[in-house]
N, C-alpha and C positions, 0 to 999 in steps of 0.2 A: 653503308648503312649508317646514317650519323645519328639515329636514334637509340641505338644500342648502347648498353652500359659498357664504357670503356675499362679494358682489363688494365692491370699495372703493366709497366714495360718489362718487369720481371717475369710476368705471367705469358708474355708473348710467345716464349720460347720454351712452353711445356712439351713434353715429349709426345703428345696428342696434337701437336701442330701440324706436322708433315702429314700425320695419319688422316688429319681432316681434308687434306688436298692441296695444302701449299706445293708449288712446282718451283723448280729453277726458274721457268719462265716469269714466275710472279716475282721472284727475287731481282732479275734483270730489269723488269719493269720499275722497279721501287729504286734501284740504282740509276737508271738512266732519267726518272724524275727528278732525283738529287742532282744528278749533274747539270740537267739541262731547264729545270724550274719550268717547264711548260709541258703539259701532256702530249701536245701535238709534236713537238721537237722529239720528246721521248719516243713516240711511236715513231717518228721517222727513224731515228736511231737505231731503233729496233727491227725496222722494216716490216712494221704492222700498220693497221688503219687507226686513225684515232678511236671510232667505235669498239673497235676490240681492245685498246689500250684501258678504254674508260669502263669495259666490261670486266677485264682482268682487275682493274682497280676494285671494282666492287666485289669482286670476288675475294680479294685479299682482306676486304675490310669485314665482310660477311664472316671469313673464318676467325680474324682475331678478334671479332666483337669490338673494334674500335677503330675510329677515322685515321686513316695514316697520313693523309694530305689536307690540306686548306687552302681555299683559293684567295690570293692577296692581288693587289692592282695590278701588278705585271706578271701574272702567271699563277704559279702554285707553290707553297712550300710543305715539307714535311713536318708532321707535328711530332710531339716527342716519341709516339708509338713508332711513326715512321722512320724517323731517326734511329729509335733503336733496331727496328728491322733491318734499317740499311747497314748500319754498323756490322750487324752479325752477317749480313749477306756478303759485305766485303771480305770477312774472314773466311767465310765459306767458300768463295770463288778463290780466294789466295790459296786456300788448302787444295782445291781441287787443281788449280795450276801446278802447285808444286808436286801433287801426286802424279800429274800427266808427264812434267819434266822428269821426275826420278823414274818414270816406268820408260819412258823414250830413252834414258840414258842406260838403264838395264837392256833394254832391246838393242840398241846399237853399240854399247860400248864406248859411245862417245865421252868427250871430257865435259859434258855438261853444258848449261847456256845461262848467259847473264844479260839481265834487261838493264841498261843503265841511262841515265838522263843527264845533261850536262850544259850549263851556259857555255857560250862559243870559245872565250878565251881558256879556260882550264881544259876543255875538251882537246884543244891544241896542245897545250904544254904538259898536261899531266896525262889526260886518258889515253891519247894516241901511243905515247911510249910504254905505258902499262899494258895497253892492248896488245902491242907488237911482242912486250915479253911473254906475255900469258899464252900467246897464240904460237909462240916458238916452242914453249915448254908443253903445252897442251894442243897439239895440232888438231884435235876433234872438237875443240869448243866452240860454240856460237855465242856470239857477242852481239846484241842488239843495242843500238845508240840513238838516241834523239836529243837533237839540238834544240831548245828552247829557251825561253827566257823563265826565271825562277818561278813566276807565279803559275805558268803552266806546269812547271815539273813537280812543283809541291802537290797540285792536284791530281797528277798521275800518279805520284809515289802513294798518296793516299789511297788512291782507287787500286792499288796494288797492281798496276802495269809497270813498275820499275822495282828492282831489287834496293837501288838505293841511287842518288843523285849527287851532282856535285853543283852548288849553287848556294842560295841565300833563303832563309825561310822570309817568305814575304809579309808584309805588315798586318794583311788581313786573315791570317791563320794564326790560331793558338799556337805557341811555342811547344805546349805540353805533348803536343801530338807528333814531336819529331825528336830525334837525338842528333846533334850537329857537333862535330870535331872540325874547328876552324883551321885551314891551313894555306890561306894566303890573302892576298890582297889582288884585285884586277885593276891594273891602270887602264885608263880611258883615255882617248885621244879624238880628235875631231878629223873627218876624210873630207875631201873634195876631189874633184877631177882635175886632169894635169892641164893647165892654162886657166885655171880659175882666178878671178881677179883678186882675189884675197892673196893669193901666192906672192903677188908683187911687194906685199909688206913684210919688213924683216919680223914684224911682231904684231900678231892680230889681237886687239883689245875687245872687250866685252860689247861696247858700242858698234862694232862693225859687222856683228852677228845677226840682228834681229831683221834687217833689210833682206835676208837671202831667204829661200826656202828650206826645209829642213825635213829629213827623214828619220822619224823617232820610232822607238818601241812603242806598243800599244799605251794608252793612258794606265797609270797605276803602278806598271812596273818600275822596279827598282832603277834601272838605267834612266829611264826616263825621268823620274822624279829627282834623280841626282843631279841630272843637267838642268832640269827647270829651278831646284834649288841654288845653282850656280848663277843663274839668271838673276834671280830674286837677290841674292848677296851681292852681285855686282850693281844692282840698282838699274838695271835695263829691262826693258818690256820683253815679253816672250814672244818668239815668230808669230807673225800672222798666219803664215803659210806652212801646214804642217801634213805630211804623208804618213800615215801610222801604218806600221807593218813589222810583224816579226820575223820576216824572211830576209836573211843576209844577201840573198842571191837577188831580190827584188831592190833592197837598200843599195847594193853595188851598182847595180843598172841605173837607177835613178841619178846616182852620184855622177856616174861617169857619162851620163847623157844631157844632164842639167846643171845648172848653178847650185845645186843643192847641197847642203852640208849634213854629216850624219856622225853622230858619236857612236864608236864602236870600241872594242877592247882592243888595247894597243898590240897583242900578239896576233890578233886578226888583221890588223893595219900593217903589220911587219911582214906577214905572210903574202898579202895582196899587193903591197906597194914595192914590187920588184922594179928592175931595169931591164930594159930591152924586151919586155913580153907585154901582151895585152894588158897583162895586170898592173904594169906600169903606169897605166891611165890613172891610178888612184894616188893620191898624194896625201901624207899627213899635213896638217895645218899646223903652222908654229902659233901657239896662242898662249897668252898669260892666265887665261881661266882655269883655274882647278877645278877638277870635277872627281868629287869623293864619293865612293860607293862602300857599300859595308862589305867587312870581309866575307869570302866565301869559304864553304867547307863541304866534307861528306856529311851527307843527310840520310838518316835511314828513318823509317817508321817505328814510333815508340812501340815496344813490345812485339815487334817481329823481328824473328832471327834471320840473318843471312844464309842462305844455303852455301854449300863448300865452295861450288865455283864462284859465286858472287863474292864469297868472303876473300877469295884468292885475290880478285881484281881489287877489291875495296883496300886489302893491304898494301898492294903495290903502289897503289895512287897516293894513300896516306904516307907511306914511306918516301916518295918523291915530292911530295907536297911540302914534308918537313925538311927534307934536303935541301 
């Protein structure tokens, strides 16, 4: 209802709002639109038809007496009123999740649950040992771990799908939305298959690299940008043929079966580059190219306290990182 007089953002959450008919399903739609930036994609994510989503959107605007989204060239964006509603909706769903978690722990007597996101390297050398300690001390605890790049993890954290993450704050996110404690640097190396032509060289130089295919993380991710910056600093052209994926399994498969090169965390490379096993088909390339990436840390959402079970794991990872 675009012709109605808009209310102020502060008026959106008057006590009469839910009495006017605003439902949890309406809030889910607003969050889906915020995540996907297209009404059709938001409808698909919620498992409803696009006409149903458009009808719900109209209902929301009628209740709020304000437009909540506007059409742009490549989809839709939330208006300031929609953004205000989305922020409060995320808080509501976070509280509902925490209430469900607490009730389940009371019912089952379990040690609680934790949702953690991490980039790959720190997941191996920090999260795994800490998880092992927690599960030994608290056998009933449930721990959910997502391994992804920092861009994805930061969005998941803001969406309240994780208690905390191990990674970096992406350049496209306002730092004020996060609290970060730096705990280390992640070394990066290049991996190839056993028998790759470049393994015959005692030291690979920058000029040797662009002629091969590369497997990169998606554009805009921090590791991808660090590698591209290394090419630029060395004065060589970027690779012409690139496969983009955030999947470490697909990355390894491409490297093992082609002459492609891939940048990965050194901890990951050391884990997979074994001897006498199928993993030994992966080798670390000796190169003079430095790949510098920002330090990683433990990241929480600003203004959101950790529940006891998550705080326990957080403190163990922090202790190991500082050690």
